[in-house]
ZAMI-675761 format. One record per residue (C-alpha): residue number from 1; y, z, x. Coordinates in steps of 0.5 Angstrom, whole numbers, plus 2048, in hexadecimal, padded with zeros to 3 digits. Layout:
% residues N
<node num="NUM" Y="Y" Z="Z" X="X"/>
...
END
This chain:
% residues 135
<node num="1" Y="863" Z="85C" X="881"/>
<node num="2" Y="866" Z="863" X="883"/>
<node num="3" Y="86B" Z="867" X="87F"/>
<node num="4" Y="86E" Z="86E" X="881"/>
<node num="5" Y="874" Z="872" X="87F"/>
<node num="6" Y="877" Z="878" X="87E"/>
<node num="7" Y="87B" Z="879" X="877"/>
<node num="8" Y="87F" Z="87E" X="874"/>
<node num="9" Y="87E" Z="87B" X="86D"/>
<node num="10" Y="877" Z="87C" X="869"/>
<node num="11" Y="871" Z="878" X="86B"/>
<node num="12" Y="86F" Z="872" X="867"/>
<node num="13" Y="868" Z="871" X="869"/>
<node num="14" Y="867" Z="86A" X="865"/>
<node num="15" Y="86D" Z="867" X="869"/>
<node num="16" Y="86A" Z="86A" X="86F"/>
<node num="17" Y="864" Z="866" X="86E"/>
<node num="18" Y="867" Z="860" X="86C"/>
<node num="19" Y="86A" Z="860" X="873"/>
<node num="20" Y="863" Z="860" X="877"/>
<node num="21" Y="85F" Z="85D" X="872"/>
<node num="22" Y="85B" Z="857" X="874"/>
<node num="23" Y="857" Z="852" X="86F"/>
<node num="24" Y="851" Z="852" X="874"/>
<node num="25" Y="850" Z="85A" X="874"/>
<node num="26" Y="84B" Z="85C" X="86F"/>
<node num="27" Y="84D" Z="863" X="870"/>
<node num="28" Y="853" Z="867" X="86F"/>
<node num="29" Y="853" Z="86E" X="870"/>
<node num="30" Y="859" Z="872" X="86E"/>
<node num="31" Y="85A" Z="879" X="870"/>
<node num="32" Y="860" Z="87D" X="86D"/>
<node num="33" Y="861" Z="884" X="870"/>
<node num="34" Y="865" Z="888" X="86A"/>
<node num="35" Y="869" Z="88F" X="869"/>
<node num="36" Y="864" Z="893" X="865"/>
<node num="37" Y="866" Z="899" X="861"/>
<node num="38" Y="863" Z="89F" X="865"/>
<node num="39" Y="866" Z="8A6" X="863"/>
<node num="40" Y="86D" Z="8A6" X="863"/>
<node num="41" Y="86E" Z="8A0" X="867"/>
<node num="42" Y="875" Z="89C" X="864"/>
<node num="43" Y="874" Z="896" X="869"/>
<node num="44" Y="873" Z="894" X="870"/>
<node num="45" Y="879" Z="892" X="875"/>
<node num="46" Y="877" Z="88D" X="87B"/>
<node num="47" Y="87B" Z="88C" X="881"/>
<node num="48" Y="879" Z="887" X="887"/>
<node num="49" Y="87B" Z="885" X="88E"/>
<node num="50" Y="87D" Z="87E" X="88B"/>
<node num="51" Y="87D" Z="87A" X="891"/>
<node num="52" Y="876" Z="87D" X="894"/>
<node num="53" Y="873" Z="87D" X="88D"/>
<node num="54" Y="874" Z="875" X="88C"/>
<node num="55" Y="871" Z="874" X="892"/>
<node num="56" Y="86B" Z="878" X="891"/>
<node num="57" Y="86A" Z="875" X="88A"/>
<node num="58" Y="86A" Z="86E" X="88D"/>
<node num="59" Y="865" Z="870" X="892"/>
<node num="60" Y="861" Z="873" X="88E"/>
<node num="61" Y="861" Z="86E" X="889"/>
<node num="62" Y="860" Z="868" X="88E"/>
<node num="63" Y="85A" Z="86C" X="891"/>
<node num="64" Y="857" Z="86C" X="88A"/>
<node num="65" Y="859" Z="864" X="889"/>
<node num="66" Y="855" Z="862" X="88F"/>
<node num="67" Y="84F" Z="864" X="88D"/>
<node num="68" Y="84A" Z="85F" X="88A"/>
<node num="69" Y="84A" Z="85D" X="883"/>
<node num="70" Y="851" Z="861" X="882"/>
<node num="71" Y="856" Z="85C" X="87E"/>
<node num="72" Y="85C" Z="861" X="87D"/>
<node num="73" Y="85F" Z="868" X="87F"/>
<node num="74" Y="864" Z="86C" X="87C"/>
<node num="75" Y="867" Z="873" X="87D"/>
<node num="76" Y="86D" Z="876" X="87A"/>
<node num="77" Y="86F" Z="87D" X="87A"/>
<node num="78" Y="874" Z="881" X="876"/>
<node num="79" Y="87A" Z="885" X="879"/>
<node num="80" Y="87E" Z="88A" X="875"/>
<node num="81" Y="87C" Z="88D" X="86F"/>
<node num="82" Y="876" Z="88B" X="86C"/>
<node num="83" Y="875" Z="88E" X="865"/>
<node num="84" Y="86E" Z="890" X="862"/>
<node num="85" Y="86A" Z="88A" X="860"/>
<node num="86" Y="86E" Z="885" X="865"/>
<node num="87" Y="86B" Z="882" X="86A"/>
<node num="88" Y="86C" Z="884" X="871"/>
<node num="89" Y="868" Z="87F" X="875"/>
<node num="90" Y="865" Z="878" X="873"/>
<node num="91" Y="860" Z="875" X="877"/>
<node num="92" Y="85D" Z="86E" X="876"/>
<node num="93" Y="858" Z="86A" X="879"/>
<node num="94" Y="855" Z="864" X="877"/>
<node num="95" Y="84F" Z="861" X="87A"/>
<node num="96" Y="849" Z="85C" X="879"/>
<node num="97" Y="845" Z="861" X="877"/>
<node num="98" Y="845" Z="868" X="874"/>
<node num="99" Y="842" Z="86C" X="87A"/>
<node num="100" Y="847" Z="86A" X="87E"/>
<node num="101" Y="84D" Z="86B" X="879"/>
<node num="102" Y="84B" Z="872" X="878"/>
<node num="103" Y="849" Z="874" X="87F"/>
<node num="104" Y="850" Z="871" X="881"/>
<node num="105" Y="854" Z="875" X="87C"/>
<node num="106" Y="851" Z="87B" X="87E"/>
<node num="107" Y="852" Z="87A" X="885"/>
<node num="108" Y="859" Z="878" X="884"/>
<node num="109" Y="85B" Z="87E" X="880"/>
<node num="110" Y="857" Z="883" X="884"/>
<node num="111" Y="85C" Z="880" X="88A"/>
<node num="112" Y="862" Z="881" X="886"/>
<node num="113" Y="860" Z="888" X="884"/>
<node num="114" Y="85E" Z="88A" X="88B"/>
<node num="115" Y="863" Z="886" X="890"/>
<node num="116" Y="86A" Z="884" X="88C"/>
<node num="117" Y="870" Z="888" X="88E"/>
<node num="118" Y="871" Z="889" X="886"/>
<node num="119" Y="872" Z="891" X="884"/>
<node num="120" Y="871" Z="894" X="87D"/>
<node num="121" Y="874" Z="899" X="87A"/>
<node num="122" Y="871" Z="89D" X="874"/>
<node num="123" Y="877" Z="89F" X="86F"/>
<node num="124" Y="875" Z="8A5" X="86B"/>
<node num="125" Y="87A" Z="8A9" X="865"/>
<node num="126" Y="87B" Z="8AE" X="86B"/>
<node num="127" Y="87C" Z="8A9" X="871"/>
<node num="128" Y="879" Z="8A4" X="875"/>
<node num="129" Y="874" Z="8A4" X="87B"/>
<node num="130" Y="873" Z="89F" X="880"/>
<node num="131" Y="86B" Z="89D" X="881"/>
<node num="132" Y="867" Z="89A" X="887"/>
<node num="133" Y="86D" Z="89B" X="88C"/>
<node num="134" Y="86D" Z="898" X="891"/>
<node num="135" Y="86B" Z="891" X="892"/>
END
């Protein structure tokens, strides 16, 4: 089972897990990338090239899902403003065993961070700054 999405609403990790959970998975790894309080940061704001990102997330998740032992994969990323403490991204990998689940989750989040057409702006009390452009 594969589930990918972009969302402008807060992410619910439990609901995302439920979309890809499998009774034959002995391991479920959930990664939540959250906005952390740092200096005078107020929030993050994400923009995405939706058509491209949707295809990228599907391709990344499909690659992980094709591995031996993988039972389910999810990748959901926020768009718009994300407050301190809220999740910007949730990655879930369900697998027969923990090693496959951990490896798959790490590989999936690393690809999303490195390749997805999603742009992050850090919003501070004095203004904002785009981070990591271009992709």
